[in-house]
N, C-alpha and C positions, 0 to 999 in steps of 0.2 A: 505491501500499498503506501501512495504517498504521502508523503507528510506536509501541509501546509505554513508560514511561518511569517505572519503580521510585524511588520517591526512598524510601535507608536513611536511618541516622543514629540517636544514640545518643536514652534519654529527653531530652526536653529542649534539643534543639541545635538544633531549626527547624526542621522539615520543611515544620510546614504552613504558616510563615511563606511560606519560600518556596513551596510549593505555588502559595498563594494568588497570591503575585505570577507564577506562572508561568501561571497562569491567567485571571486579570486579559489579560496579555499577548495569550495566544496566542487570544483572545478578539478583541481588539485587530488583533491581524490576520487573521480572520477568519475564521479555525480553528473548528472544532468540535469541544470537549473531550469526556470520558465519564473520571468522577475515585468511582478502586475506595477506598476508607477502611480501612484496619483496625486493629484495636486491642481490647487485651487481653476488657475491657467494655461500655463502649459506642460503638461511633464515631462513632450516631447525632451526637450531642455537636454535630463536629465536623464530619459531612453538612452537617447544618441550616446553616452557619457559610457554607456553596458557594451557598445559595440564592439566595443576593441575587443574583448574577451569573447561572446559571445553574438552568434549570428541573430538576426536582427527579427526573425520570426521569433527567438524565444525572446523578448521585449514586445511587450504590450501599457501602450499610455493610455490608461484615465482620466480625462482632463474636465474638467466642471462639476462634477460631479461628485458632494459630499459622500466616501462609503459609507459611513457610519448611519447612513442615512438615506434622503436621496440615490443613489449610487448600488447603495448594496446586491440590487438587480442587476444592477451590469458586469456588475464585479462577476458574480455570482455565474454567471451565464461567460463570464472569461473562462472562468477557474473548469468549468463542466467540459470548456471546447479544445483543452491542453492534451494535446499528443500522447497519449502514452508511449511510458520510452523505458526502458534501461535505469534504475536508480534518477529517481526523477525525487525531482526537488520542488514547491514554489515559492516563492518567494516576494513578500506582497509591504510595498513601502505605503501607510499614510500619508493621508497629508499631516500639518504642522498642527491642526487643529482638530484634530479626528474624537468624536467623546468614545474613545478607544474601549470603554465598558459595553459601547450598544453595538460595534462593530462583532465584540466576541460575541455578543446575543441571538444576534440577528446572519453573521455568514452562514453558520456551521447548521446551517437549515436550509437543507434544498438539493447539496453539496453531493453529487453524484457517492458512490458507498468505494468504489476506489481508492476515496482518500481518507489518511487520521481525520478523526478532528482538530479543527484548527488550534495552534500555540498560538502565543503574541509573549515578542520581543518588548522593549519599552528603554528609551534610551533617556538618561539623564544630567545634564548637564549642571558636576555639581559649583560649579561659577557661580552657576544662576540659576539654582534650585531655590526655587518659594520664596523670589527676589519680584515675581511677575505681575503683585498687584492685586487688580480684578480681574488677573489671570494664572492668580495662584489653583483656584476648584480642579482647574481646566487640567492642568498637571500633575495634581493629586490624583484624576480622576485614568490619564494615563497611565500609572503604575501596581494601580490594583485590582489587575482581573489576568496581571503577565509572572509567567511563568518564571524569567529572565531578566533581571534589570539591569542592564551595562552602560557603565559610567565613567561619561567624556568629560573633556577643558576639565581635568583632573593637577594642568601644572597652571602653573599659582597662586595655588591654595594649601591653608596649611594643612595638618596634617587635622590638628582638630575640626577644621569644620568636616575634614572629611569625614568623619567618625560622623559627626552631629551627622552629616547626608543625611548617610547610613544607619541609622539610629533612626531616623524618622523613617527611611522606608524598610526596613522594616519591620516596626511601627505599624504602618501603613496596606503593608504587605506582608502577614509573614511568615508566607509559604513557596516568596521564589528565589530563585537562589540570584548572590548580585556577584558582579565580576565588572573587569572590564576586557575591551575590544579582543585584550590580548591575551587575558586569562581564560578565550570562552575554545571547552575545548568543542572540534566542530564536528567530529564523530561523533558526538549523542546530541549533536541536537534535534535530530529526528525523534530520538528520545524521549526528550520532554515530554510531562503532560499536560493537559488545562489543567487551569487553577481553578478551583475551585473555592478562590473565595468569595465571599457575597459583599459584591464595593456596594458602597451609597451610590444610589443614585443624581445625577447630575443634570443642571435647568440644561436642558440641550441647546438651548438660548447661544451658548455660550461658550460651543463649537462651530457657531458658525460668523463669521466675519465679509466686511466688506473684502476683495478684491479683483485688478485691472489691471489691464497692461495696452501700449502701444507701439509702436511701430519705434525703431533707436535707428538711428545716421550711421554713417562713420562718422568713427571720434576722434580730433587732430589726436590725439595725447590718451599717454593710461591717467591723467590727470584731471580729463573731465569724468571718470569713474569717478572717485574718492565723491567732489565736487557737485554728481545729479547725490548721494548718497548722502549727502549733507546735507540739499536741499530740501529731502522729502522732508515730513514732515516727523517729527517722535511717535507722531500713533502707530502709522508705518515700522511694521513689525520686522517685514522680512523681506527684500529684495533681490532679485536676482532678474542677469541679463545677458545681453549673449549678443555682440558685434563683430565687425570690426572697425581694428584702431591703424590711426593711419594710412602707410604706404603697406600692411598688411599679407597676405593673401591669407592668414587663414583668418580661423573666427578667435577672439578671450571671451573666455564667460567671465561671469562676476557675483558676488549674492554679498549679503553684507547681511548678518545677524540681530537679533533681539539687540543684542549688546551694545552695536555701534562696529564690531569690528568688520571691514572690508578682505574678503578674499578675490584672490584675482590669477586666473589662468590657464592654459590652450582649451581652450574644445576641439572636442575631436569628431570632423566633419563637418558637417554642414546641416545650423538650424530646419530642422523641416515648415517650420512658420516664417523663419525666415528669423532676420532679428529685433530684438524685444527687448522692453523692459518692464517686467511685470513685479507689482508689489501684492502683501496683504496684512492688511491692516486696518481697523480705524484713519480716515480720512483719503485711503486708495480712492483714485479717481480719473481718467482720462489728459483734465486739462490741470492735477497735481502734478502729472508725473511730464507732459506736452514741456506746465513751466519749470520744471527741476534739469533737463533736456537746456529748455534754449537758453539760461541760464548757464549750463556750461560750457553752452561752446560764449555766448557772448563776455566769460571770464575769460574764455582765452584771448578771444578778442585783445 
């Protein structure tokens, strides 16, 4: 039977980084992964990044629908249509504001018998854990029914901070194993059991935020990326973008986390939807994004 593993966690916690780590390791163990990526605006931006190691037919992007509610039927259909293969494993990355408890409640209903009951891995940013103000409840929701909790962003955190976070996680979900990315035993992932913890219900409205995307022109230089992110309202918690820089032939991908850190790296291939800037969080609106882009270009002039 094929294991189904969903990866949840707050915006910018490191879900895609964890997924890349798992994918490279399961391939090394001769397993055949199938990946489903869910995002508010353009999941294809992340999906293309996995085609370096996987045939594109084994990667699917589910954009615009939240898989914890309105997109759950589409997700089930995706999963049930996955071809049977030796040593198959299905990996699902949920968007950063998913109601993780609702996702696990609904996902296992209606799947074909060839699949094992879904299990959930939660990614926790140690540095930012429970510093989300009005979004703390959502972050708590995302660890309560996970079988495995993976700690990230431990750098520049004290030992006391790490112990505090682990203690709080153990109180919220006493049945989950807590580890780091490097501490994951890949061979035992399919053997994890679904969590039996009874979670508190989340006000589902807290799991749905505004988002939008606009076309992004060729940018004169890399500094424009940082200027765009700086010009956006602080209420916008997640920024992603992909475009060309100057005379470069290839594309550049960038993202900003809720803590304000900006990361820039080469993009693998060509974005299916063209060059885009997308945001998640209150205040996301096309005119806001366009003003930020225009401001960055004027700054260069």
